[in-house]
N, C-alpha and C positions, 0 to 999 in steps of 0.2 A: 503494501500500500504507499504509494506516494503521496507525502504531504497529508496523510488522514483520509486520501479519497481512494475508493475501489475502482479500479478500471473495469469496463464494461467486460472484458475478457475473464475477470475473477469472479463476476457475478452471474455469469451466463446459465449457471445452474439454476437460479433463481428463478427464472424466466418460466411462466406458466403458460398452459393452452388459454387463449382469449375466453373470457367467460362472456357468453353472449346471452342477452335475456331477450325474451319476447313478452306480448302483451299478456300471456297466460300465466307468467311466472309471478303473480301476485304476490305468493309466499316469500319469495326470494326479495321482492321490493319491500315487502313489510319489514323484513328482518333488515335490510340496509337501512331502511329510514329509521327504524327504532335504534340502531347503532349510531345513527348520526344524529340521531335525537331531532327528526324531523317528523312533523305533523302530515301525513299524506293519506288523503281521502281515498275510497276505493275508486272514484272516477280518474282521479289522477294517476293512478299506479300505471296505466298503460302507457301513458306519455313518458313517466319517468322512466320505465323500462326501455324504450326507444333511446332516451337520452343517455342513460348509462352504457347501452350498448355501443352507442356511437363515441363515448369516451373511451371506453375498455378496447374498441378498435383502433382509436388514435393511439393508444398507449402501445397496442401490441405493433403498431406499424412503426413507431418510435423505437422499439425494441430491436427491429430489424436492422437498423442502422449500424454500421461498423464504427465503433468509437475507440478501437484498441489505440490508436495513434493520435488519440485527442487528448491533449495535456488538460487537466480541470484548472479553471480558474478562480480565484475568490471573488472576481469581480468579472461582470460580463464583458468590461471594455478594458483592453490591454493599455491603460494609460497611467501616467503618473499624476496623482492627485495634489495640488498643491495645498499645504496645510500651514496655517499659520503657526507661529511660534507658541509654545506653550508656556505663557506667561500669566500670572494672575492679572485679572483686571479690575478686581474689588480689593479693598482692605481687608486684613486680617481680623476679624470679629469674633474670632472662637472663644476667648474670654468673656466678651458680652454674652454671647449665646448661653455658654455654661453657666454662668450666673444666673440667668433668666428661666432655665430649664427646669422642670419640676424635679427631676432626680439624675445626678452625674455620680461617676465613680472612677477616678483615676483618668479623666479626660474623654469618658465614654458616656454616652446617654443611654440610662437606663428606662426601660419600656415595658409595660406590662406584658407577661406572656399570654397569647392568643391562641397558642395550638399546643395541645397537650400530646 
């Protein structure tokens, strides 16, 4: 794995046969809708089946593209981004904020526990 990315050649075994849906696959559509937390009426399920099939066909078409020689990019454009210098733009008011905070300890803000 170069740079934390998997090459397409490394994941070819993950490709699956396309899952095509037709208007009669109402159980599959209901299951997918439940997983996605979508409220889909019985009248809409046929349309969703067609739309999902089109998406899955597109994904399968993209899976057929040979990407073995494609180098993954962190950004879609291979350009150098102009960055501003990392300099403070406001005065340091840490001591002021620490004094007015409800609870601090050793320079840290203490907050109530919300997750057990």
